[in-house]
N, C-alpha and C positions, 0 to 999 in steps of 0.2 A: 773704037779703042776707049773712047770717053764711057760710052755705054758697058763694055768689059770692067774697065777699072771703079764705075759705079756698083756693079753687080759683087765686085771682089770685095769692095769696102764694106758693103750691106751684110756679107757673109762673115765677114772679121766680126762686126760690130755685134750681130746675132751669137755669134760663137763666144763672143767675151760677156755678153749676158749672161748665155745659158752656164758657160762656167761659172759665174759669179753665183748665179742661184744655185747651182750642185755646191758651192761651199757653204752658202746659207743656208739652205735646205735639203740636207742631208738624209735621205730617205732610209739610211743604214745608221743611223746614230739613233741612239735611246738611252734613258734614264740609266744610271748606274744600276746594278742590281740592288746595293744596299741601301738606296733609297727609294726601291720600288712600291713600298706601302706606306712612306711616310704621308702623315697627314688623314690616313682612313682611319675607320673605326676599328677597335679590336673583333667585336662580336656585331656585326651589322644586323643579325637576324635575332640577336637580343633586343627586343623592344618594348617588353611590357613588364614594368617593376613587379606588378603582383603575381608575376608568374614563378619567381623562384619559391619552392618547399623545402628546400635542404640549402643549408650553408654552412661548408667546412672551414675553417681556420686553424692552419698549423703554424704555430710560432716556434721560435728556437731561444733557447737560453744558453747564450755563449759561454757562463759562467758553468753551468752544468754540464755543458754539451748534449742535452737534451731536448727533442721535440715533443710541444704539447700540441695534442689536438682539442679542438673544440667544435662539437657539430651540433646544431640546433634543426630541429625537423619538425614539419607540421603534420601530424599522426592521428588518427581515431578524433578527428575536430578539434586538435590542442596541439599547443606548442610545445615541445619537449626538448630535452639536452641529453640525448643518447650517449654522449661523453661523460656526462655524469649522472649515470643512472637513471635517465628519464626524470631528472628533475623537472619539474613545470618552468615554462619559459614566458618571458613578458616580451614577445620578441615581434609580433607582427609590425609594428609601426618602426622599428629599428630596421628590420631587415627590409622593409620596403624604401627606405631611405637609402640604405646601403647599395641596392640593388638600384637604384635612381643614379645615384651616384658613378656608381660602376658601369651602367649600362652607356654612357654618354662619353667613355672614355675614347683618344683618339690617339694615334701613334706619331707624337708631337713631332719628335726629333729622334731620328736613329743615332745610335751611339756607337755602337761597335757590333761585329759579329764573330769575335775571337773568344772561344770559350773561356781562354785563360784570364779574361778580364771581370769574368761573373762575378769573383769574390771582390775584386776591387767595389764593385757597383752594389754589391749586397744580395745578388740576385740568385744564389745558388739554391735551389728548391731542398727546405728542410731535410727531406727523407730523401736526397739524391745521395749515392754512393760515390762521395768526391775526396779527394785527399784532404782538402781544408776544412776544418772544423769550423772556421769562420767565414764570415761574408755570405752566411745563409740568409736568405730573407723570411718573408712572411707571407704563405699559399693560401689565396683565396678560392673557394670554387663554390658556385651557384648551381644548383641543379633544380629542374621540374619534377613535377608530381609522375612522370616515367623517368626518371632516373638521368634523363638527358643532361648535359653539359650545357649551361647557358654562358657561363662566363669562369675563366681560370687563369688565374694570374699567380706571379711570384712578385710582391712588393718589396723592393729593394729599399736603401739610402735614400736621403734627401739629395738634390742635385746641389752641391755649392754654387753660391753666388746667383741663385735662381728660385727665390722664394716660390714655394707653393707647387714644386715640382720634385717628382720620386721618378728614380731608375726601374723599371718595370719590364717584366718578359712572360710570355707564355710559356709554360711549362713544356719541355722536350723542342723548343726551338732555341737555336744559338742568339738571335739577334735582341740586343737591348735597346730600350726605349727610355727618352727622358719625357716623361707624362705630368702635365699640371692636372691635379688632383686634390680634394680635400676630402676625398672618402675615408671615413674613419671607421675602419674594420676590427674590433676589438676581438681578441682572443682571451678575454678575463670572463671567466664564468659570473661574476658579481655584474657586470654591463649586459646580461643576457635575462636576469632576473626580477623579480618582485623586489622593488627596492624596500618598501614599508613592511619589515619582516614582522614587526609585533603590533603593527597598527596601535601605537600608542602617539597620543599627542599631550605635550606638555601640559597643559591647561587641565587634561583629565587626571594627573596624577595626583595621589592623596595621601597614599605612606610607600615607603621603601625600607624594607628590614633587611640587614646584612650579616649574614652569618659567615663568618671565615673560619671555618674548619678543615680540616685534613684528615685522609685516612693513612694511617700506619698499616701497610700492608703486611709487613713483618709481623707485628705483634698483635693484627688484627684487632684495632681499636680506633676509636674516633678520638684526635687531639684537637680539642676546642681552643679557637681562637676570640677574637672580639665579636661581639653581639650589638648591633648598632639599629635603631630603629628613627628613622626621620619621618616626622609626619608635618601635615600641610593643613592650615587653617586659613582660608581664603588666600591672599598669595604670600603668607607668612610661613617660611620651612622650620620646624625646630626639631634638636636633637636632644632629646629629653628637655631639660629645664632651660638649653642654651641655645642659643641663634648661631646656628652654622654659618661658614664663610659664604656670600653670595657666588662667588666666581667657583667654587667648588660644586655649591649645588647646581649652578648653571652647567657645569663640565658633565656631571653625572647625569641630569635630566637630559641633557642635549646626546649623550651617548647612547639612552635607553629611545629616543625619538628618531635619532639617525641610525641605529643598530645595524651593520650589513653584513652579509654573510659572505665570505670567500670562498664556501665550498660545502658539500652537503653528502653525507654517505646514508645509503638505505638501513634502517632497521629492520630486523627480521619478521618475517609477516606475521608469525604468532604475537610478538611484541608490540607490532599496531594495531594489531585487533586489539589487544588487552588495553592499550591506551585509548584506541576508540572509545570502546565501550566502557571506557571507566570502571571497571571492576576489579581493579587491582592486578599487579603482574603476575601471571604464571610462571613460574621459575624453570623454565627447560633447559636443558643443558645448552639449546642453541642461544636462548635468551642471555643466561647466565654469562657463556663466551663472548657473545656480543657487548655486552654492559661493561662486563670487567676489561675488555680490549680497550673500550674508549675512555677508561676511569671511574665507573658508576658500580655500585654495589647494593644490594638488596639486604638490612637487618633482621637477621630470620627472626628475630623475637617481635619486632614490631611491624614488618613489613614496607618498613620507611627507606624509601630511595634515595642514598648517598651518595656524594660526588667527591672525588680527589680534592679538588680545590673549592669545596665550599658552594653557597649557594645565596641568591638574592629573591626575596618576595615582593611584587610590585602590585599595589591595589590601585586602581580606578574608579572614578565617578560613578560609573555605569556597573559598577558589582563584579568586574573581574579582577581575578586575582592572577599573576603570570608568576611562575616559579622557573628560575634559569639557574641550572644546575652547571657548575665550571669544573669538565673535566680534565681528562689525559692531554698533553702535546698531542696534536693532529698529527697523524702519520700523511704519507703523499709528497709529491716533489716539494723541493725546496722555494721558496717565491723568488723569482728573478728581481733585479733590483728595482725594475720597473713596477713590480707588484708591491715589492716592500715600502717604496715610496707613496704608492697609491694607497696603502693601508696606513700609513701612519709610522711604520718603522718601531713598532712597539716589543719587538721581542716574539716570541714562538706562537704560531696560532694554537688555537685550544678548541677541545669539542664543547659544544654547548647543548644541553638536553632541556627543552622547553615544554613545560605543561600548562594549561589554564583552566580555570574553573571558575563557574560564576556563581554568587551568591545573593538571593535576594534582600536579605539582612544589609550586605555590605552596601547595595544599591540603595537601600533605605537610609542607611547611616550617613550615606555621601549625599543623598539626595538626587542621583543620576538617572539616567533613562534605562530603566531595568529591560524594556524590552529590546531595545538597542544591545545592550550587554548580552543576553540570551542569543542572539543572533549571531553577533561577532564571536562568542565562546563555541557556537557549534563549527562554525567555517574556519576558526583556528585550531581548535581541538583537532579536527580531521586533517589539517595541515600537518599540525606540529606532531602527530603521532607517528609520520611517515619516516621523519629522518632525524638523525644526528648533525646538526649543523657545526660549522668551522667558522670561527671567528676571527680576527687578525690579534696580534699580541696587542697593539693600542687599544682595541676596544676591551680585551680582557684586563687591561690595567685601568681604564677608565671606570669600568663596573664594579672594582672592588677598592674603592679608596679606604683609607684609615681613619680612626678617630681625629687622629693628629691632621690629617688631610682636610678634612670637614671643618675643622676647628681654626 
């Protein structure tokens, strides 16, 4: 009897232990689907930051309800910007750092799987056919040399009360994540190009001539404004017999030293060839229409190239003379508020036509390095021949001071 009672107690104890184990370790229990990939890498096969040869960034401007694409591609042994007519890019280092930052991203926190929440978090694909025109994010796609996608994201709003985190989504998927990232993926053309456009240093400046005329297209004549010449000897600038205001000089020379472009448009091939050869412009119908559309005209009597908003001549110690001709208000998309703030918010963007010429006499007069001047002239002439540049309204204003501004 005692033996049977003891066996019964043992069986009950074993049953109780097994029942408890079944509650604690349920082989049928699993992580909820919404958390199934939390903490994982977005693209685990993307391991080489040098692998991308193409980056596409599509940003959305809610003010104008337009999506603006930027594409940078390595082709024919050089970096180009196909979205801006194959303008040469200075992209290798920036793309590698961008790729490295995106390569390591993990799905830190799952936020939602509800499509209706995408607008709230700013992760609607900018090209997606959605009812909402707001709440669209920035799409960033990296591809390798075979065109295969290495990484693809829609980057949304910053996460409130969580500095350094942004909402992100993989295009075509519903799930939204909060991700820690400091990736700076710019969709601005000027952030992917050579920043030193003129290759001028302030120390090399010797003379600046400002010729503020305009073209009266209705009457077909030049309406002359101020002509000003600033000359420098040692560290002293002079405007005729007077000493200009030092702050005004600093502002002008800094504008030349730091001049950046916000866009570029290709010139017709024939016009480019004329400018490279330095044999004057052969005024074909294509060249005529192209020039006029940007605010530039050829004087039929003298062959001189004139511009809507006057010109500036800049001499440097190494014998170079730059001619900056200010043209028409540039066409193209209206800058977003972000772009306008970055450019200085100075008004409408303008076309800029740049030419450069070397003179041995100028180098001798200023005592500069003639050999350096000749080499730089060839490099810049070939670069400037290809493009109408577009500058911000702020730079346009800074490069056209009046006599009263300077004094």
